[in-house]
N, C-alpha and C positions, 0 to 999 in steps of 0.2 A: 462978915465976909462968908464965914462957914455956913450960916443960914442961907444965904443966897445960892451958894454952890449946892447945898443940899435941895433946895428948890428946884434948880436948873437940872439936876440930874435925876427928877422925879421922886425923890424922897418923901415930898409932902403927900402925893398920891398913892404911893405904895408903901410908906412907913420904913423904907429902907433904901439903900444905895449900894448896888453890887460892886464888887472889886472891879470886874472888867468895865462897867460904865465909868468908875472913877479914873481907870486907865485910860479909856478913849477920851475923856474930857482932859486929863493932864497932857496927854500927847497933842490935843487939840490946841491947849494953851502954846504949846511949844512950836505950833504951825504945822504940826505932822497930821496928815490925813490917814485914818485906819479904816480900812473897808473890812466889815465883819465877815465871818465865814458864812453867815447866813444869808440866803439870797434875799435880797429887799423886796423883790416882786412877789415872793410867797409870804410875804408877812402882814398881818392885819396891823398896820401902824397907826398910831393916833398921836397928835401934837401935844407937846407938854404945855399946859397952860403958862402963859407970860414967860416963855422960854424959847429955846431954839432947839432943833432936832425933833426926833420922835421916838416913841417907845411902842415895843409890839407887845403882845398880850402877856408875855412872860417878864416884861420889864427891861429888856435890852435896849439899850441906847443906840440909836442910828443917827449919825451926822450926815450931812451932804457937804460936798466940796465947798458950797457957798457958806456954810457954818463955820468953816475953818479958814480964816483968811490968812 
C-alpha cells in the first residue's frame, strides 16, 4: 500500500514526496478538500501518470473537487 501511495503522490517521478502533498492526500482520504494557496491558473500543471490530481513544476499536488469524493 505504501508503494501505491508513493506513486499516487508523484514520488516515482520526483523521487520524493513533500509533507504538504502527504497532508493534502490524507485530508482527501478523510473527504476534506484543501484548496492550495497557489493559484491553479498560474501553474504549469501536468498529470501524474496512472494517478489522480496534478503536479506543478515544483512538485506541489493539486487535487480537484472530483478527486475528493
